[in-house]
C-alpha positions as a Markdown table, in Angstrom:
| # | Residue | x | y | z |
|---|---|---|---|---|
| 1 | Unk | -10.4 | -16.7 | -8.1 |
| 2 | Unk | -7.5 | -17.1 | -10.5 |
| 3 | Unk | -4.4 | -14.9 | -10.4 |
| 4 | Unk | -5.6 | -12.0 | -12.6 |
| 5 | Unk | -2.6 | -9.8 | -11.9 |
| 6 | Unk | -0.4 | -12.0 | -14.0 |
| 7 | Unk | -2.2 | -11.1 | -17.3 |
| 8 | Unk | -0.8 | -8.5 | -19.6 |
| 9 | Unk | -2.8 | -5.3 | -19.2 |
| 10 | Unk | -0.6 | -3.3 | -21.5 |
| 11 | Unk | -3.4 | -3.0 | -24.1 |
| 12 | Unk | -5.7 | -1.4 | -21.5 |
| 13 | Unk | -3.6 | 1.2 | -19.7 |
| 14 | Unk | -2.0 | 4.3 | -21.2 |
| 15 | Unk | 0.6 | 6.8 | -20.1 |
| 16 | Unk | 0.3 | 10.5 | -19.5 |
| 17 | Unk | 3.5 | 12.6 | -19.2 |
| 18 | Unk | 4.2 | 15.9 | -17.6 |
| 19 | Unk | 7.1 | 18.0 | -16.3 |
| 20 | Unk | 8.5 | 16.6 | -13.1 |
| 21 | Unk | 9.8 | 18.5 | -10.1 |
| 22 | Unk | 13.0 | 17.7 | -8.2 |
| 23 | Unk | 16.6 | 17.2 | -9.4 |
| 24 | Unk | 17.5 | 17.5 | -13.0 |
| 25 | Unk | 18.8 | 21.1 | -13.5 |
| 26 | Unk | 17.6 | 22.9 | -16.6 |
| 27 | Unk | 16.3 | 19.5 | -17.9 |
| 28 | Unk | 13.4 | 19.7 | -15.5 |
| 29 | Unk | 12.0 | 22.8 | -17.3 |
| 30 | Unk | 12.3 | 21.3 | -20.8 |
| 31 | Unk | 11.5 | 17.5 | -20.6 |
| 32 | Unk | 8.3 | 15.7 | -19.5 |
| 33 | Unk | 9.7 | 12.9 | -17.4 |
| 34 | Unk | 6.9 | 12.5 | -14.9 |
| 35 | Unk | 4.7 | 9.5 | -15.9 |
| 36 | Unk | 1.2 | 8.7 | -14.9 |
| 37 | Unk | -0.1 | 5.2 | -15.7 |
| 38 | Unk | -3.9 | 5.4 | -16.2 |
| 39 | Unk | -6.2 | 2.4 | -16.3 |
| 40 | Unk | -10.0 | 2.5 | -16.6 |
| 41 | Unk | -11.3 | -0.4 | -14.4 |
| 42 | Unk | -15.0 | -0.5 | -15.4 |
| 43 | Unk | -14.2 | -1.0 | -19.1 |
| 44 | Unk | -11.5 | -3.6 | -18.6 |
| 45 | Unk | -12.1 | -6.7 | -20.8 |
| 46 | Unk | -9.4 | -8.8 | -19.1 |
| 47 | Unk | -11.0 | -9.2 | -15.6 |
| 48 | Unk | -14.4 | -10.3 | -14.5 |
| 49 | Unk | -16.9 | -8.2 | -12.5 |
| 50 | Unk | -16.0 | -9.9 | -9.2 |
| 51 | Unk | -12.3 | -8.9 | -9.7 |
| 52 | Unk | -13.4 | -5.4 | -10.7 |
| 53 | Unk | -15.4 | -4.9 | -7.5 |
| 54 | Unk | -12.5 | -6.3 | -5.4 |
| 55 | Unk | -10.1 | -3.9 | -7.0 |
| 56 | Unk | -12.5 | -1.0 | -6.6 |
| 57 | Unk | -12.9 | -1.8 | -2.9 |
| 58 | Unk | -9.3 | -2.5 | -2.0 |
| 59 | Unk | -7.7 | 0.3 | -4.1 |
| 60 | Unk | -10.3 | 2.9 | -3.4 |
| 61 | Unk | -7.7 | 5.5 | -2.4 |
| 62 | Unk | -6.0 | 5.1 | -5.8 |
| 63 | Unk | -9.1 | 5.4 | -7.9 |
| 64 | Unk | -11.0 | 8.6 | -8.8 |
| 65 | Unk | -14.7 | 9.1 | -9.2 |
| 66 | Unk | -14.8 | 8.0 | -12.9 |
| 67 | Unk | -13.1 | 4.7 | -12.1 |
| 68 | Unk | -9.6 | 5.5 | -13.3 |
| 69 | Unk | -6.7 | 4.0 | -11.4 |
| 70 | Unk | -3.8 | 6.4 | -11.6 |
| 71 | Unk | -0.2 | 5.6 | -10.6 |
| 72 | Unk | 2.4 | 8.3 | -10.8 |
| 73 | Unk | 6.2 | 7.8 | -11.1 |
| 74 | Unk | 8.7 | 10.6 | -11.1 |
| 75 | Unk | 11.7 | 9.1 | -9.3 |
| 76 | Unk | 14.1 | 8.9 | -12.3 |
| 77 | Unk | 15.3 | 11.6 | -14.7 |
| 78 | Unk | 14.2 | 9.7 | -17.8 |
| 79 | Unk | 10.7 | 9.1 | -19.0 |
| 80 | Unk | 11.4 | 5.5 | -20.0 |
| 81 | Unk | 12.7 | 4.6 | -16.5 |
| 82 | Unk | 9.6 | 6.2 | -14.9 |
| 83 | Unk | 7.3 | 4.2 | -17.2 |
| 84 | Unk | 9.0 | 1.0 | -16.1 |
| 85 | Unk | 8.6 | 2.0 | -12.5 |
| 86 | Unk | 4.9 | 2.9 | -13.0 |
| 87 | Unk | 4.3 | -0.5 | -14.6 |
| 88 | Unk | 6.1 | -2.3 | -11.8 |
| 89 | Unk | 4.0 | -0.4 | -9.2 |
| 90 | Unk | 0.8 | -1.3 | -11.2 |
| 91 | Unk | 1.5 | -5.0 | -11.2 |
| 92 | Unk | 2.6 | -4.9 | -7.5 |
| 93 | Unk | -0.7 | -3.2 | -6.6 |
| 94 | Unk | -2.7 | -5.8 | -8.4 |
| 95 | Unk | -0.7 | -8.7 | -6.9 |
| 96 | Unk | -1.2 | -7.2 | -3.4 |
| 97 | Unk | -4.9 | -6.8 | -4.2 |
| 98 | Unk | -5.5 | -10.4 | -5.2 |
| 99 | Unk | -3.4 | -12.2 | -2.6 |
| 100 | Unk | -5.3 | -13.4 | 0.4 |
| 101 | Unk | -3.9 | -12.5 | 3.8 |
| 102 | Unk | -2.8 | -15.3 | 6.1 |
| 103 | Unk | -5.4 | -16.4 | 8.6 |
| 104 | Unk | -4.2 | -15.6 | 12.2 |
| 105 | Unk | -4.2 | -18.6 | 14.4 |
| 106 | Unk | -5.2 | -17.4 | 17.9 |
| 107 | Unk | -2.7 | -18.5 | 20.6 |
| 108 | Unk | -2.9 | -18.5 | 24.4 |
| 109 | Unk | -0.6 | -16.3 | 26.4 |
| 110 | Unk | 2.0 | -18.5 | 28.1 |
| 111 | Unk | 1.6 | -18.8 | 31.9 |
| 112 | Unk | 5.2 | -17.6 | 32.5 |
| 113 | Unk | 4.4 | -14.3 | 30.7 |
| 114 | Unk | 1.3 | -13.8 | 32.7 |
| 115 | Unk | 3.1 | -14.5 | 35.9 |
| 116 | Unk | 5.9 | -12.1 | 35.0 |
| 117 | Unk | 3.4 | -9.3 | 34.2 |
| 118 | Unk | 1.6 | -9.8 | 37.5 |
| 119 | Unk | 4.9 | -9.8 | 39.4 |
| 120 | Unk | 5.8 | -6.5 | 37.8 |
| 121 | Unk | 2.4 | -5.0 | 38.7 |
| 122 | Unk | 2.8 | -6.3 | 42.3 |
| 123 | Unk | 6.2 | -4.6 | 42.6 |
| 124 | Unk | 4.9 | -1.3 | 41.2 |
| 125 | Unk | 2.0 | -1.4 | 43.6 |
| 126 | Unk | 4.3 | -2.1 | 46.5 |
| 127 | Unk | 6.6 | 0.8 | 45.5 |
| 128 | Unk | 3.6 | 3.2 | 45.3 |
| 129 | Unk | 2.2 | 2.0 | 48.6 |
| 130 | Unk | 5.5 | 2.8 | 50.3 |
| 131 | Unk | 5.2 | 6.4 | 49.1 |
| 132 | Unk | 2.0 | 7.0 | 51.1 |
| 133 | Unk | 2.0 | 9.4 | 54.0 |
| 134 | Unk | 2.2 | 7.6 | 57.3 |
| 135 | Unk | 0.4 | 8.9 | 60.4 |
| 136 | Unk | 2.3 | 8.4 | 63.6 |
């Protein structure tokens, strides 16, 4: 599968703004700085069906019942900065979704590590056996 996350999706997603909480003083009550990037995956023309199903599976917690991926940004006090943050989050999510994880190579436990663990167990067992009540 090619790297689909490098395509320009700006024609397919849109932004929704609302009032943000947090710092900002009186500005918080007047200006809509919270930004939600919304992308409808099933109607996307830029990715194939296999990539769509991969995204739907891997990003299931980010996607609602209708198939909309929604990313919210409200870190900054300006709407433009929050839009940029939302776009960066969007592309980072896609990149993470399409990168294959490294295959773990199983390794054996070194003999010295096993011996050290067994020695520790033996000492602990000896310590506990010394606590037993002795009948004279």
